[in-house]
N, C-alpha and C positions, 0 to 999 in steps of 0.2 A: 564211448557212450553216445548213442544216437537217440536224442530225445526230440520228439516233435513238439514244436512250440504250441500249436493250436490245441492238441489233445489234453495234455496235463495242465497247462496254465489256465485254460478256459474253465475246467472243472473247479480248480481252486478259486478262481475269480468269482464264479457263481455262488459258492458258499460264502465268500467274503461279502458279496453284495447283499446276501440274505440277512446277515447280521446287521449291516448298516441300514437295511430297510426297516428292521425292527426298531433300531435306535431313532431313526428319523420319524417313524410312525409314532413312537412314544412322545417325542418332542412336539409333534403336531397335535397330539391329544392334549398335552399341557397347554399349548398355545390356544387351542379351541376353548378349553375351560377358562383360560384367562380372558379371552374375548367375550365369552358368554357372561362372565362376571362383570366385565366392563359394560356390556350391553345393559345389564340390570341396573348398574350404577347410573348410566345415562338415561335410562327409562325413568328413574326416580327424579333426576334433575330436569328432565323435559327437553334436553337438547336433541332435536330430531336428526340433524346431520350426523353427529357423532354416534347416535343410537343406530342409525342405518349402517354406518361404516363398521361398527363393532359387530353387528349382526351378520353382515356379509363376510367379514373376516373369520368369524366363528364357524360359519357354514362351510367356507372354502377350506379352512384348516381341518375340519372334521371329515369332509369329503375326501381330501387327499390322504389323510391318515387312515381312512378305511379302504380306499381304493389302491393305494400303493402296495400293500402286501398281497392283495388279490391279483393285481396285474403281474407282480413278480412271480407269484405262485403259478399262474397260467403260463408265463414264459418258461419257468423252470421245468414244469411238467412237459411242455412242448419240446424243450431241448433234451430231456431225458428219454422221451419216446422216439427220438430219431434213431 
């Protein structure tokens, strides 16, 4: 049985990474929602430093959650078109 390591294993690995991408993206959406709620809590209390940190964390989590599947999709399509 002569199986090439690169051909079969890389295809299985790409599909596995796709499911992990979805899980990580969902967790980052939850983290973004948490930091947004924390931002509103600190907005009410008037703590400027914590408000700014919560806002930055919410934006970063949301950006990564939205960009991670898009980057993976571009990579996946590029690999399939070879």
